FIDRENDREN-907638 format. One record per atom (N, C-alpha, C): y, z, x; atom name. Coordinates in steps of 0.2 Angstrom, whole numbers. Layout:
BEGIN
Y  Z  X  CA
...
//
This chain:
BEGIN
-361  153  -84  N
-356  147  -87  CA
-352  151  -84  C
-345  147  -81  N
-341  152  -78  CA
-335  147  -82  C
-331  151  -88  N
-328  153  -92  CA
-321  151  -88  C
-316  148  -90  N
-309  144  -84  CA
-305  149  -89  C
-303  153  -87  N
-297  157  -91  CA
-289  153  -89  C
-286  150  -95  N
-280  146  -92  CA
-276  152  -91  C
-272  153  -86  N
-265  156  -86  CA
-259  156  -90  C
-258  160  -95  N
-253  160  -99  CA
-247  159  -96  C
-241  155  -98  N
-236  155  -97  CA
-232  159  -102  C
-226  164  -97  N
-221  168  -102  CA
-217  164  -103  C
-215  162  -111  N
-211  161  -113  CA
-203  160  -110  C
-200  157  -110  N
-192  158  -107  CA
-187  154  -111  C
-180  159  -110  N
-176  155  -115  CA
-171  150  -111  C
-170  143  -112  N
-163  138  -108  CA
-158  142  -107  C
-154  145  -102  N
-151  147  -100  CA
-144  145  -97  C
-147  138  -99  N
-140  134  -92  CA
-133  132  -99  C
-132  134  -105  N
-129  133  -109  CA
-122  142  -109  C
-126  146  -106  N
-124  151  -106  CA
-116  151  -102  C
-117  151  -99  N
-111  151  -94  CA
-106  147  -97  C
-107  141  -99  N
-103  137  -101  CA
-100  140  -109  C
-103  144  -111  N
-102  146  -118  CA
-98  153  -116  C
-98  156  -111  N
-97  163  -107  CA
-90  160  -106  C
-88  157  -102  N
-80  153  -99  CA
-78  152  -106  C
-79  149  -110  N
-75  146  -115  CA
-73  152  -121  C
-77  155  -121  N
-74  163  -124  CA
-70  166  -121  C
-71  165  -115  N
-66  170  -111  CA
-59  168  -110  C
-57  160  -110  N
-52  157  -111  CA
-48  158  -119  C
-54  158  -121  N
-52  157  -131  CA
-49  165  -131  C
-53  171  -129  N
-49  178  -129  CA
-41  176  -126  C
-42  174  -120  N
-37  173  -116  CA
-29  170  -119  C
-31  165  -123  N
-28  161  -126  CA
-25  165  -134  C
-28  165  -136  N
-27  170  -140  CA
-23  177  -141  C
-24  182  -137  N
-21  188  -136  CA
-14  189  -136  C
-12  192  -137  N
-4  192  -134  CA
-2  197  -130  C
3  196  -127  N
3  201  -121  CA
9  202  -122  C
10  210  -124  N
17  212  -122  CA
21  214  -116  C
28  209  -117  N
33  213  -110  CA
34  217  -110  C
32  222  -104  N
35  227  -104  CA
44  227  -101  C
47  234  -104  N
54  233  -102  CA
54  236  -94  C
60  234  -91  N
61  234  -83  CA
67  233  -81  C
68  237  -77  N
74  233  -72  CA
74  228  -68  C
76  224  -67  N
75  219  -61  CA
81  220  -55  C
79  222  -49  N
82  225  -45  CA
79  218  -38  C
82  219  -34  N
82  217  -27  CA
84  220  -23  C
77  223  -19  N
81  226  -12  CA
82  224  -8  C
88  226  -6  N
92  225  2  CA
89  223  8  C
87  218  12  N
82  216  15  CA
81  221  21  C
76  224  24  N
74  230  30  CA
76  225  35  C
81  232  38  N
83  229  46  CA
84  236  50  C
81  235  55  N
79  239  60  CA
88  243  63  C
93  241  60  N
99  242  62  CA
101  248  58  C
103  254  62  N
105  258  59  CA
112  257  53  C
110  264  50  N
112  261  44  CA
121  262  44  C
125  260  41  N
132  262  42  CA
134  266  38  C
137  271  39  N
141  275  34  CA
150  274  33  C
151  273  27  N
159  271  26  CA
160  277  23  C
165  280  24  N
170  287  20  CA
172  282  14  C
171  285  8  N
174  281  1  CA
177  288  -1  C
183  288  -4  N
188  292  -7  CA
185  293  -15  C
187  299  -15  N
185  301  -23  CA
187  295  -28  C
194  294  -27  N
197  286  -31  CA
191  283  -34  C
187  280  -29  N
183  275  -28  CA
175  277  -31  C
175  281  -34  N
170  283  -35  CA
169  285  -45  C
166  282  -47  N
163  281  -54  CA
159  288  -56  C
161  292  -58  N
152  299  -60  CA
151  295  -65  C
142  294  -66  N
139  296  -73  CA
134  300  -72  C
134  303  -78  N
128  307  -79  CA
125  306  -85  C
118  306  -85  N
114  306  -89  CA
111  313  -92  C
112  317  -97  N
110  324  -99  CA
103  323  -100  C
101  329  -100  N
93  329  -104  CA
91  329  -110  C
98  328  -114  N
98  324  -122  CA
100  319  -122  C
100  316  -116  N
102  307  -117  CA
109  307  -118  C
113  313  -119  N
123  312  -116  CA
122  310  -112  C
130  304  -114  N
130  301  -105  CA
137  303  -104  C
140  306  -99  N
145  310  -96  CA
149  305  -92  C
154  303  -92  N
157  301  -85  CA
165  303  -84  C
165  304  -78  N
170  306  -73  CA
170  313  -81  C
163  317  -79  N
165  326  -84  CA
167  323  -89  C
169  318  -92  N
171  317  -101  CA
164  313  -104  C
163  318  -109  N
158  314  -114  CA
160  306  -117  C
154  301  -116  N
155  296  -118  CA
149  292  -122  C
153  287  -124  N
146  283  -128  CA
143  276  -122  C
134  275  -124  N
135  270  -119  CA
139  263  -121  C
142  265  -129  N
145  257  -130  CA
154  256  -126  C
153  261  -125  N
161  260  -121  CA
158  263  -115  C
156  260  -112  N
153  261  -102  CA
156  253  -101  C
151  249  -103  N
154  242  -100  CA
161  242  -98  C
165  246  -102  N
174  244  -103  CA
176  247  -96  C
173  253  -99  N
173  256  -92  CA
171  255  -87  C
168  252  -85  N
166  250  -78  CA
170  243  -76  C
172  240  -80  N
174  236  -78  CA
182  237  -77  C
186  243  -81  N
192  244  -79  CA
191  249  -73  C
184  252  -71  N
186  255  -65  CA
186  250  -59  C
182  246  -56  N
179  241  -54  CA
188  239  -52  C
191  235  -59  N
198  230  -57  CA
202  235  -55  C
202  241  -57  N
207  246  -54  CA
207  248  -48  C
200  247  -43  N
199  251  -39  CA
205  250  -35  C
205  254  -28  N
210  253  -23  CA
207  247  -19  C
201  250  -16  N
198  245  -12  CA
189  245  -16  C
189  236  -20  N
185  234  -22  CA
179  236  -19  C
178  231  -13  N
172  232  -9  CA
170  239  -8  C
174  244  -6  N
171  251  -7  CA
168  255  -13  C
169  253  -18  N
168  255  -25  CA
162  259  -26  C
161  264  -27  N
153  264  -28  CA
154  268  -37  C
148  267  -39  N
147  268  -47  CA
140  275  -45  C
141  281  -44  N
135  285  -46  CA
131  288  -53  C
126  285  -52  N
123  289  -57  CA
119  295  -58  C
117  298  -61  N
113  304  -58  CA
110  306  -66  C
104  304  -67  N
101  305  -72  CA
95  311  -71  C
95  314  -77  N
89  322  -78  CA
85  317  -79  C
78  322  -74  N
74  318  -77  CA
68  320  -83  C
72  322  -87  N
70  324  -95  CA
73  320  -98  C
79  316  -99  N
81  310  -102  CA
76  305  -103  C
76  300  -108  N
72  296  -111  CA
72  289  -106  C
67  286  -104  N
70  279  -103  CA
73  275  -104  C
71  275  -114  N
76  272  -116  CA
84  273  -114  C
87  278  -113  N
92  279  -112  CA
95  276  -106  C
92  278  -99  N
93  278  -94  CA
93  268  -92  C
88  265  -97  N
89  259  -97  CA
95  256  -98  C
96  257  -108  N
101  256  -108  CA
108  258  -105  C
108  261  -101  N
114  264  -96  CA
116  257  -91  C
109  258  -90  N
107  251  -82  CA
111  246  -87  C
108  243  -93  N
110  236  -92  CA
116  237  -95  C
120  241  -96  N
128  240  -97  CA
132  236  -90  C
129  243  -86  N
134  243  -79  CA
130  234  -78  C
123  233  -77  N
125  227  -74  CA
129  219  -80  C
128  221  -88  N
131  218  -91  CA
140  220  -89  C
141  224  -87  N
150  223  -84  CA
150  219  -77  C
146  220  -73  N
146  216  -68  CA
147  210  -69  C
142  209  -74  N
141  199  -75  CA
147  196  -79  C
151  202  -82  N
157  200  -88  CA
163  200  -81  C
163  200  -76  N
167  201  -73  CA
167  196  -69  C
161  195  -66  N
159  190  -60  CA
162  182  -66  C
158  183  -73  N
159  175  -78  CA
166  174  -76  C
171  179  -78  N
176  180  -80  CA
181  175  -74  C
180  178  -68  N
181  174  -63  CA
178  168  -59  C
172  165  -61  N
172  159  -60  CA
175  154  -65  C
176  156  -72  N
182  151  -75  CA
187  151  -71  C
190  158  -69  N
198  159  -67  CA
199  154  -60  C
191  156  -56  N
193  151  -48  CA
189  143  -49  C
183  144  -53  N
180  137  -52  CA
178  132  -59  C
183  136  -63  N
183  134  -71  CA
177  129  -73  C
172  137  -73  N
166  136  -77  CA
161  141  -77  C
157  143  -79  N
152  149  -81  CA
149  153  -75  C
149  156  -73  N
144  160  -66  CA
138  155  -67  C
133  156  -74  N
126  153  -73  CA
127  145  -70  C
132  142  -70  N
135  135  -70  CA
138  133  -63  C
138  140  -58  N
140  138  -53  CA
133  138  -49  C
137  134  -42  N
132  133  -37  CA
130  140  -33  C
126  140  -30  N
121  144  -27  CA
127  150  -23  C
133  143  -19  N
139  147  -14  CA
142  150  -18  C
143  148  -22  N
151  151  -28  CA
147  157  -31  C
143  158  -32  N
137  164  -36  CA
139  169  -30  C
137  167  -24  N
137  172  -18  CA
144  172  -15  C
149  169  -16  N
158  172  -15  CA
157  176  -22  C
155  175  -27  N
156  180  -35  CA
154  187  -33  C
149  188  -29  N
143  193  -30  CA
146  197  -23  C
151  193  -18  N
155  197  -15  CA
160  200  -15  C
164  195  -22  N
171  199  -23  CA
168  203  -29  C
162  204  -31  N
162  210  -35  CA
154  214  -35  C
155  216  -29  N
148  218  -27  CA
145  224  -28  C
139  225  -31  N
136  231  -36  CA
136  235  -31  C
137  237  -33  N
137  247  -27  CA
133  253  -31  C
128  251  -32  N
125  260  -38  CA
123  267  -34  C
124  271  -33  N
119  276  -30  CA
118  279  -37  C
111  281  -35  N
106  285  -40  CA
103  290  -36  C
103  294  -42  N
100  301  -39  CA
97  305  -46  C
93  310  -44  N
90  312  -53  CA
89  322  -50  C
91  325  -54  N
93  331  -57  CA
88  332  -62  C
90  341  -64  N
83  343  -68  CA
80  344  -67  C
74  344  -72  N
69  346  -69  CA
62  338  -69  C
//
């Protein structure tokens, strides 16, 4: 007699819903996770040209020298100052500059200075230019800088060009 053995079937799991569940869990974690926003400086670099750079002679009176020391001390034109005073000093410098189009704010930061101090200095410089452009917008266009058209904003940026030369010193 010939005994017929039945082949045993290996039990298997139904895995059709596994991909759906995994996808839902992924979305749940992405939605519920909080992302910390990093601080940073928003800068737009000038467009790259194939032209040679033009050099412009700038007199010493048209340069505002800022220095951030290793212990986060701000020095403006070789005088110790605070970050709170920087905005008004930048406004006064640019407004009273002999040649407003060729003024330069020279910022030299020590590598041992904290990013927080450097970031605060950059914010004050940008805030000073924003205040000057806003004041000019109200004077010329009778509205704030944010309410101006794209062409008007460009004219205000030409009136108050932001010229910052950065360098690093120290360790």
